[in-house]
C-alpha positions in Angstrom: -48.0 79.7 -51.0 -48.7 75.8 -51.0 -51.2 74.6 -53.3 -54.8 74.4 -51.7 -56.4 71.4 -52.9 -54.8 67.8 -52.5 -56.1 64.3 -53.2 -56.1 63.5 -49.6 -57.9 66.4 -47.3 -57.9 66.6 -43.3 -60.7 64.6 -41.4 -61.2 67.4 -39.3 -64.0 69.9 -40.2 -64.6 73.3 -38.8 -67.9 75.3 -39.6 -67.6 79.0 -39.1 -69.4 81.9 -39.5 -69.4 84.3 -42.1 -68.1 87.7 -41.2 -69.3 91.2 -42.0 -65.9 92.4 -42.9 -65.1 91.0 -46.4 -62.6 92.1 -49.1 -64.1 94.3 -51.7 -63.0 93.5 -54.6 -66.4 93.5 -56.5 -65.3 90.1 -58.5 -66.0 86.6 -57.1 -63.7 85.3 -54.7 -62.9 82.1 -52.9 -64.9 82.3 -49.6 -61.6 81.5 -47.5 -60.1 84.7 -49.0 -63.7 86.8 -49.2 -64.4 86.8 -45.7 -61.9 89.2 -43.6 -63.7 89.1 -40.4 -60.7 88.0 -37.0 -61.7 84.5 -37.4 -61.1 84.4 -40.7 -57.8 86.0 -40.3 -56.6 83.6 -37.7 -57.9 80.5 -39.9 -55.5 81.9 -43.0 -52.5 83.0 -40.4 -52.6 79.5 -39.0 -53.4 76.9 -41.7 -53.0 78.7 -45.0 -52.6 75.6 -46.8 -56.2 73.6 -45.7 -53.7 71.0 -44.1 -55.2 70.9 -40.6 -58.9 71.1 -41.5 -61.7 71.4 -44.1 -63.5 74.4 -43.7 -67.4 74.8 -44.1 -68.5 78.6 -44.0 -71.8 79.2 -42.8 -73.8 82.0 -44.3 -77.1 83.8 -43.9 -77.5 83.6 -47.8 -75.1 80.8 -49.0 -76.2 78.6 -46.4 -73.3 75.9 -46.3 -70.3 75.9 -48.1 -66.9 74.4 -48.6 -64.9 77.7 -48.2 -61.7 77.0 -49.9 -63.5 75.8 -53.5 -67.1 78.1 -53.5 -66.4 81.5 -55.4 -68.8 83.8 -53.4 -70.1 87.3 -55.5 -70.0 90.1 -53.2 -73.2 90.6 -50.8 -74.5 92.0 -47.6 -77.0 89.9 -45.4 -76.3 89.2 -41.5 -78.0 86.2 -39.8 -81.2 87.1 -38.3 -83.1 85.2 -35.6 -86.2 84.6 -38.0 -83.3 83.4 -40.7 -81.9 81.1 -38.4 -85.2 79.4 -37.5 -85.8 79.3 -41.2 -82.4 76.8 -41.7 -83.1 75.3 -38.6 -86.5 74.2 -39.6 -85.3 73.5 -43.6 -82.6 70.9 -41.6 -79.5 69.5 -44.0 -81.8 69.0 -47.3 -82.9 72.2 -47.9 -81.1 74.4 -50.7 -79.6 77.8 -49.7 -79.8 80.2 -51.1 -84.1 79.8 -51.3 -85.3 80.7 -54.9 -86.0 84.6 -55.5 -90.1 83.8 -56.1 -92.2 81.0 -54.7 -93.0 80.3 -58.3 -89.7 79.2 -59.5 -88.4 75.8 -58.7 -86.5 74.8 -55.7 -83.5 74.4 -57.7 -81.5 77.1 -56.8 -78.5 76.8 -54.2 -77.1 73.6 -52.5 -78.2 71.8 -49.3 -75.8 71.2 -46.4 -76.1 67.1 -46.7 -74.8 67.5 -50.4 -71.8 69.7 -49.4 -70.6 68.1 -46.6 -71.1 64.7 -48.3 -68.9 66.0 -51.2 -66.2 67.1 -48.8 -65.8 64.2 -47.1 -65.2 62.3 -50.3 -61.7 64.1 -50.1 -61.0 62.4 -46.7 -59.4 59.1 -46.0 -62.4 57.1 -44.4 -64.9 59.2 -46.1 -66.2 60.8 -42.8 -65.1 63.3 -40.4 -64.0 62.7 -36.7 -63.3 65.7 -35.6 -65.5 69.1 -35.5 -65.4 72.6 -34.2 -68.3 75.1 -34.8 -67.1 78.8 -34.5 -68.9 82.2 -34.5 -72.1 83.9 -33.0 -75.0 82.4 -31.2 -77.3 82.1 -34.2 -74.7 80.6 -36.5 -74.2 77.9 -33.5 -77.5 77.1 -33.0 -78.2 76.8 -36.9 -74.9 74.1 -37.0 -75.7 71.9 -34.3 -79.0 71.6 -35.1 -77.5 70.1 -38.3 -75.3 67.5 -36.8 -77.9 64.8 -36.1 -78.6 64.8 -39.6 -74.8 65.0 -40.6 -73.8 61.9 -38.2 -77.2 60.0 -39.4 -75.9 60.2 -42.7 -72.4 59.1 -42.0 -70.6 62.0 -43.0 -69.6 62.6 -39.1 -68.8 60.0 -36.7 -70.9 59.3 -33.8 -67.8 59.7 -31.7 -66.2 62.8 -33.1 -65.9 65.4 -30.3 -67.5 68.5 -31.1 -66.1 71.9 -29.9 -68.4 74.7 -29.7 -66.4 78.1 -30.0 -68.7 80.9 -29.3 -67.1 83.7 -26.7 -65.7 87.2 -26.8 -63.7 87.3 -30.0 -60.5 87.5 -28.1 -61.0 84.2 -26.7 -62.7 82.5 -30.1 -59.4 83.5 -31.6 -57.1 81.7 -29.2 -59.5 79.0 -28.9 -59.9 78.7 -32.7 -56.3 78.7 -32.9 -55.5 75.4 -30.4 -58.2 73.4 -32.3 -56.4 74.2 -35.3 -53.1 73.2 -34.2 -54.5 70.5 -31.9 -53.3 66.7 -33.1 -56.6 65.0 -34.7 -57.8 62.9 -31.7 -61.2 61.4 -31.0 -60.7 63.5 -27.5 -61.1 67.1 -27.3 -58.4 68.9 -26.4 -58.5 69.9 -22.8 -57.3 73.3 -23.4 -60.5 74.0 -25.4 -63.3 73.2 -22.7 -63.7 76.8 -21.7 -64.5 77.2 -25.2 -67.8 75.2 -24.9 -69.2 77.5 -22.5 -71.1 80.8 -24.5 -70.1 84.2 -23.5 -73.4 85.6 -22.3 
């Protein structure tokens, strides 16, 4: 299999929700291998070497992490409306996971701004120029709420097209495949426009 890391990484960013289905090896695994839901299967099939997009996984426990570099311990936590609201309120500078006790210093975890900054440093121009967000509506709500801060920070270009993929799982897999295969562009692929409308 081709090497997963290269000096220059793609300037396209995929923020992908974690999945309930996971590999159960009991050992720390890279997020790209640990999650085994349908969208993650599509991602690995279409972009096995990470040449088409950098991938940030969004987890109710871990927050936002680079899926091809972050090793995760086995866990089970599903995003709830309360958790989503906490992440939205915390913005891009709140660390996840949160400290297990309020009396402990807030030095646990990583905040989204730091992770995205780290990922942009591996692009040619230090910014993402094409973004897709894929997952259930709570994950999409969290990720989209962070976009203004990430744009203001200079890590996502102000004119970057934002593609939201949130429908039935079959349509989402098709839309994700199309986005991954699309040539990098400042204009969203017309074939993806249907993915911008959420399923009821």
